[in-house]
C-alpha positions in Angstrom: 81.1 70.1 117.8 81.4 73.6 119.3 77.8 75.4 119.9 78.7 78.3 117.4 79.5 75.8 114.7 76.6 74.1 115.3 74.4 76.9 115.0 76.0 78.1 111.8 75.4 74.5 109.9 71.9 74.1 111.5 70.6 77.4 110.4 72.5 77.4 107.1 70.6 74.3 105.9 67.2 76.1 105.7 65.5 79.5 106.1 63.5 78.2 109.3 63.1 80.2 112.4 63.9 78.2 115.1 62.8 77.9 118.7 65.9 78.5 120.7 64.9 75.5 123.0 64.4 73.3 120.0 68.1 74.1 119.1 69.3 73.3 122.4 67.3 69.9 122.8 69.0 69.1 119.4 72.6 70.2 120.3 72.1 68.4 123.8 71.1 65.0 122.1 73.8 65.3 119.4 76.5 66.4 121.7 76.2 65.1 125.0 73.9 62.1 124.0 71.7 62.7 127.0 68.2 61.3 126.6 65.1 63.6 127.2 64.1 61.3 129.6 67.4 61.4 131.7 67.1 63.3 135.0 70.0 65.8 134.0 68.2 66.8 130.6 66.3 69.7 131.9 69.2 71.3 133.7 71.2 71.2 130.6 68.6 72.4 128.8 68.5 75.7 130.7 72.2 76.0 130.6 72.5 75.4 126.8 69.5 78.0 125.8 71.5 80.5 127.9 74.7 79.3 126.2 73.0 79.9 122.8 71.7 83.4 123.4 75.5 84.4 124.6 77.2 83.1 121.6 74.4 84.6 119.4 74.9 88.0 121.3 78.6 87.8 121.2 78.8 87.4 117.5 76.1 90.0 116.6 78.2 92.6 118.7 81.3 91.8 116.8 79.7 92.4 113.5 77.6 95.3 114.6 81.0 97.0 116.0 82.6 96.4 112.5 79.2 98.1 110.9 78.6 94.9 109.2 75.3 93.0 108.9 74.9 90.7 111.9 74.6 86.8 111.3 71.8 86.5 113.6 68.3 87.6 114.6 66.6 86.7 117.8 62.6 87.1 117.6 59.5 86.5 119.6 57.9 88.5 122.7 60.2 86.1 125.0 63.6 86.6 122.8 63.2 83.0 122.2 63.2 82.6 118.3 66.4 82.8 116.2 66.7 83.2 112.4 69.7 83.8 110.3 70.4 86.8 108.1 72.2 86.7 104.8 75.8 87.4 106.8 75.5 83.9 108.3 77.3 82.8 105.1 79.9 85.2 106.1 80.2 83.6 109.5 80.2 80.1 108.1 83.1 81.0 105.9 85.0 82.7 108.6 85.0 79.4 110.7 86.8 77.5 107.9 90.6 77.0 108.4 92.8 79.1 105.6 95.3 76.7 104.0 96.9 79.5 102.1 100.7 80.1 103.3 100.8 83.3 105.2 103.4 85.0 102.9 101.1 84.0 99.7 98.1 85.4 101.6 99.6 88.4 102.5 100.8 89.3 99.0 97.4 88.2 97.4 95.3 90.2 99.8 97.4 93.4 100.0 97.6 93.6 96.3 94.0 93.5 95.9 93.2 95.7 98.5 95.4 98.4 97.0 94.0 97.8 93.3 90.6 98.4 94.5 91.8 101.5 96.1 92.8 102.9 92.9 96.5 102.5 92.9 97.8 101.7 89.6 99.7 98.5 88.8 103.2 100.6 88.6 102.3 102.2 92.1 101.7 98.8 94.1 104.6 97.2 96.2 104.4 94.0 97.8 107.3 93.4 100.1 109.3 90.3 100.0 108.8 88.0 103.2 112.3 88.2 104.4 112.7 91.7 104.2 109.2 93.1 105.1 110.5 95.0 108.2 106.7 94.9 109.6 105.4 96.2 106.4 103.5 93.8 103.8 102.3 96.2 101.0 102.6 99.7 100.0 101.3 101.9 97.3 100.4 105.2 96.0 97.1 106.8 95.2 97.1 110.0 93.0 94.7 112.8 93.8 93.2 115.0 91.3 92.2 118.7 91.3 94.4 119.9 94.3 96.7 122.9 94.3 100.0 122.5 92.8 101.6 123.2 96.4 99.7 120.4 98.2 100.3 116.6 98.0 99.1 114.9 95.0 99.8 111.4 96.3 98.6 109.5 99.4 100.6 106.8 100.6 98.7 103.5 101.5 100.8 101.2 103.8 99.7 97.7 105.1 100.4 94.9 107.1 98.7 91.4 107.0 98.4 89.1 109.7 97.0 85.3 109.7 95.8 85.1 113.5 93.6 82.5 115.0 91.2 84.1 117.8 92.6 87.4 119.0 95.2 89.5 117.3 98.0 90.2 119.8 98.1 94.3 120.6 101.9 93.9 120.1 101.2 93.1 116.4 99.4 96.7 116.0 102.3 98.4 118.2 105.0 96.8 116.2 103.1 97.8 112.9 103.0 101.4 114.1 106.7 101.6 114.9 107.5 99.8 111.7 105.7 102.6 109.7 107.3 105.1 111.6 110.7 103.8 111.2 110.2 103.2 107.2 109.1 107.0 107.0 112.0 108.3 108.7 114.3 106.7 106.6 112.5 106.7 103.2 111.9 103.4 102.4 109.0 104.6 100.3 111.4 107.0 98.1 112.8 110.6 99.1 109.1 112.1 98.5 107.8 110.7 101.6 108.6 111.1 105.2 106.9 111.2 108.6 105.0 114.0 107.8 103.7 113.2 104.6 100.1 112.1 104.2 99.5 108.3 104.7 96.9 105.8 105.2 97.8 102.7 107.4 96.0 99.3 107.1 96.3 96.3 109.2 94.5 93.2 107.9 93.8 90.4 110.4 92.1 87.3 110.1 91.6 87.5 113.9 89.5 89.9 116.1 91.2 92.6 117.9 91.3 92.9 121.7 89.7 96.2 123.4 93.4 97.6 123.7 94.0 96.8 120.0 91.0 98.5 119.1 92.1 101.5 121.1 95.4 101.3 119.2 93.6 101.3 115.9 91.4 104.3 116.9 94.3 106.4 118.3 96.9 105.9 114.9 93.8 106.0 112.8 94.5 102.4 111.5 91.9 101.2 108.9 91.4 97.5 110.1 90.2 94.7 107.6 89.0 91.7 109.6 88.2 88.1 107.8 84.5 89.0 107.5 85.4 92.3 105.6 87.7 90.1 103.1 84.8 87.6 102.6 82.5 90.7 101.9 84.9 92.1 99.4 84.8 88.9 97.5 88.8 88.6 98.1 87.7 85.5 100.0 84.9 83.8 98.8 82.2 82.3 100.8 
């Protein structure tokens, strides 16, 4: 069992505040079957404690970077206590395999995001998987109370990727290129071109690399990760 999975399963079973040393001892016993009387136990214990702190820090940083609640709390004057937050349920669900076919997942997620943004039923488009041209969904948001000579609609364009681990930065680059091409050739209709206001969505079940984060920031792409979908109730924990 991977260390992260072990931590999630163990902490989810109760509201107990754990000593990191206690968790390390339990993991070593269960994973490596090393007796506490063994000469190797002490050195393995130190390595495992450090590994737990490293894994916890990495996961917390991922969540905090996305402005979501971190799943773990490290406490104690010596930073030797570990507790869970309500976000542990989100992390636990994110470790489960998705069995939904990719095209079905893209259609369902794209439709639900557009609906929640206020797109009407008639304004939602989910593209066929054989002809998506790098775009999985798009829709129109009506804007009220603006001068007649300004745009009254904003185009929302999205791509959905079922990634495991890191999302290739090429996926984001290709998406930006697909959006530019689609606008240039009026895929969304004659009312929209490369100068029209639009919002780009990129949905991924994986994590963005540092370069991917830079691409998203440069092109102002709104990124939805798996934990966001879980918090939105689109994927239920």
